[in-house]
N, C-alpha and C positions, 0 to 999 in steps of 0.2 A: 624304694623312694629315691628319686633322682633330682638333684638340684640342677636347675637350668644352666645352660652355657653362659659364658661371659656376655653381658649385655652392654650396649653403648652407655647406659647409666652407671654400670659398674666401674667405668673408667673415670667417673667424676665423683667428687666428694659431696654428693647430694643425697637427699632422702628420695628413694625410688618408690617403694610401695606399689601402688596401683598404677603408676605411670607406665605407659605401654611402649617402652623402648624396645627396639628389636635386638637380636643378637649382633654382636660385633663380628668382624671377619674371623677373629680368633674363636669366638663363641660358636660360629658355624662349624669350624674345623673340629672343635671339641665335641659338638653334638654328633657330627658325622663319625668321628672315631668311636664314640659311645655306641651308636647304632650298629657299626660294623662289629664291635666286640660282642654285642648282644644278639647278633644274627643267629648263633647256634642255640640260643635260649628259647624254649617254646613258650613265648609270651602269649597269653590267652586274652588279656584285656589291658588296654592302656587308658589311663585317666590323666588329665592335665588341667592345670590352671589355664584359663582363657587368655591370660596375659601373654603377649607375643613371645617373650623369651622362654617361657615354659612350653607353650603350645608348639613352637618351632622345634624345640628340643625333642618333644614327644613325636613329632612328625618324622624326624630323622630315625628315631627308634623304629617306628612303624614301617618306614620305607625299606629298611634292611631286613625285615622279617619275611620269611617265605610266604608264598600264597597258600591258602587264603589268609590275608593279613588280619591281625587282630583289630577289633574296632577301637577307635580312639574317641573317647567321650570327654567333653570339656565340662568342668564343674567349678563354679565360682567360689565354692568353699575351699578350694585349693590355692586361692590367691595369697599373695604375701600380706603381711600385716599392713593395714592402711594407716598412713601417717598424716592424714588430714591436711591442714594448711601448710604443713612442713614440706609436702612433696614438691620436688623440683628445686628446692632451696638448699643452700649449703648446710651441712651439719657440723657441729663442733663437739668435742668430747666432753667438755665440762662447762658449766655455767660460770662465767667470770664473776669474781667477787665484787659485790657492790652493784651488780646489774640484775634487774628483775627479769623474769621470763617475758613479761609484757614488753619491756624495752628491747629485748633481743628479737622478739617476734616482729616488732616495728622495723628492725634493721634487717629482717629476712634472714636471721641466723637462728638455728634451732639446735639446742644441746641434746645429747643423748639422755634419755630418761631411763633410769635403771630399775625402777620399781615395777612390778608386774601389773599394778593397777594404774600406773601413770600413763597419760596420753596427751597429745597435742589436741587443740580444738578440732572438732569434726573428724577425729581419728579413732582408731582402735587401740586399746591397751593389749598387753600380752594375754591378760585374762580373757579379754574379748576374743582374741585370736584362738585361744585354747577352746573356747566354747564352739567357735566356728569349725575348728579342726575336728571336734567330736562329730559334728554333723557330716563333715567330709568322710570320716571313717564309716559312719552309719550308711552313707550312700554308695561308697566306692569299694568297701571291703566286706562289711558284714553280710550283705545279700549273697555273696559267693560262699560264705561260710554256712549260711542257712541252707543253701543248695547242697553243699557237701554233707551236711548233717542229715538231710532227709533223703539223700540218694538221687536227687535230680541233677546234681552236678558232681563231677568226679573230684577227687582230692587233688588232682594235678593242675590246680589253678595257679597261674603265674601272672601277677598283676604288676604292671609298671605304673608308677605315679610320678609324673613330672611336676614339680612344685618349686618352692623357694626355701631358702635357708631357715628363716625363722618359722615358717609354716611347717616345714618337715619336722623340726624339733617338737612342735606341738602335736603333729599327727602321730609320731611315734609314742609320745607320752600318752596320748589318748588310747592307743592300743594297749600299752603296758598297764594302764589302769584297769583294763578288763581281765587281767591275770593276777589273782591274789598272791601268787608266789613270785612274781617278777620283781626285779630290783628297780624300785621307783625313784631311787636317789640318783641314779646315773643319768647323765645328760648326753644327748646325741646331737651335738651342735658343732659349729666350726667347719661347716661343709665347704669343700672346694667346688668350683664350677664344674658341672657334670659328674661330680662324685656321687656314688650311689651307696645306699645303706640297705641291706637285705634283712627282712624280718620274716620269720616263719611263724605262721598263725594256724592253730588247729583247734577244733572243738574239744573241750576237756572230756576225757573218758567218763562215761556215766552221766554226762549232762543231758537233760531233756528239757524241752521248752524252747522259748524264743532265744535268738541270738541278737541282743540289742544292748544299748547303753544302760538300760535299767536293770540288766541282769549281769553284773560285773564278775561273776564267778564262772563264766561259761567257757573261757578260752585259755589256751596255753600259748604264750607269746615269747619267742626267742629272737633276740637281735644277734645275727651271726656274722655279718660283715658291716663295717662302719667306715664311711668316707673313703671308699675304694675308688682310686683313679688310675689304675694300671693302664687303662686304655689310652691315656694321654701320652704314653711313651711312643705311640705310633705317629704322633704329630711331629713332622720334621721341619722345624723352623727355629729361628733365633728365640731363645727363651724370653718370656715376658720379664721386663725389668721394672722394678719399683723405683720411681723417682722421689724418694723420701718416704716417710712413715705413714702419711695420711692414706695413701692408696692401699697399703697392706691392712691398715686398721679398718678401712671401709669394707674391704672384702671379708675380713674377719667378722665384723659386725653383721653384715647382711648374710653371712653364712650361718648366723645364729650364735656366734661365739662371743657373747656379751662378757663373760667372765674374763676373757683374755685382754680386754681393753679397759678394765676398771682402773 
């Protein structure tokens, strides 16, 4: 699971969501460094959100793979959480006392909503995103496991999924829910740009039948690397500087690290 490189919207304190901002110059360097680091890894399939920042990150990974290069498939269920009318507008951490949400919306200011069921008008909640992430897992991961189970595809399947901070947190949670013995309390959020989290997934010994979301006892899921960004050490340039706390908070939030900014 790969979070996209830094986008031009990541440099602003705005709600990004489905806005299709491209990678920044730094984001392109991050994605190129990631692709170079992954060159020795025998990736067999690449899936990506169709939003430019994730799609381009995936293209860098594909470019550095040896021929024949793995196929790159775009899947809309890998997109970031949709923030509705808030997208492109400034975000604020808290709703000011004495000001209603409707008044803030009129001022084009949108506070962070912390409840999983909360959402802006025309937007998705985190619970909505979780349901969409389950579909993404059923389309991008489970078919390869079914192939491994019936012998039509080898066990050496390496899937790269280029997505977004909040979505990746829900994608991993969706996988973990398919393993009755996995730790479901742990959160895999707070991802840095182009940081990757590796999940090993296999069919549970003795399982027979379909591999799908309706059969949650079928898999063994292990999260073995989290938020790895060692590849960024290869970028030789002046380190990125935060001009105040808002930028760091924005990156933490859109990396899925909600708890860190409460």
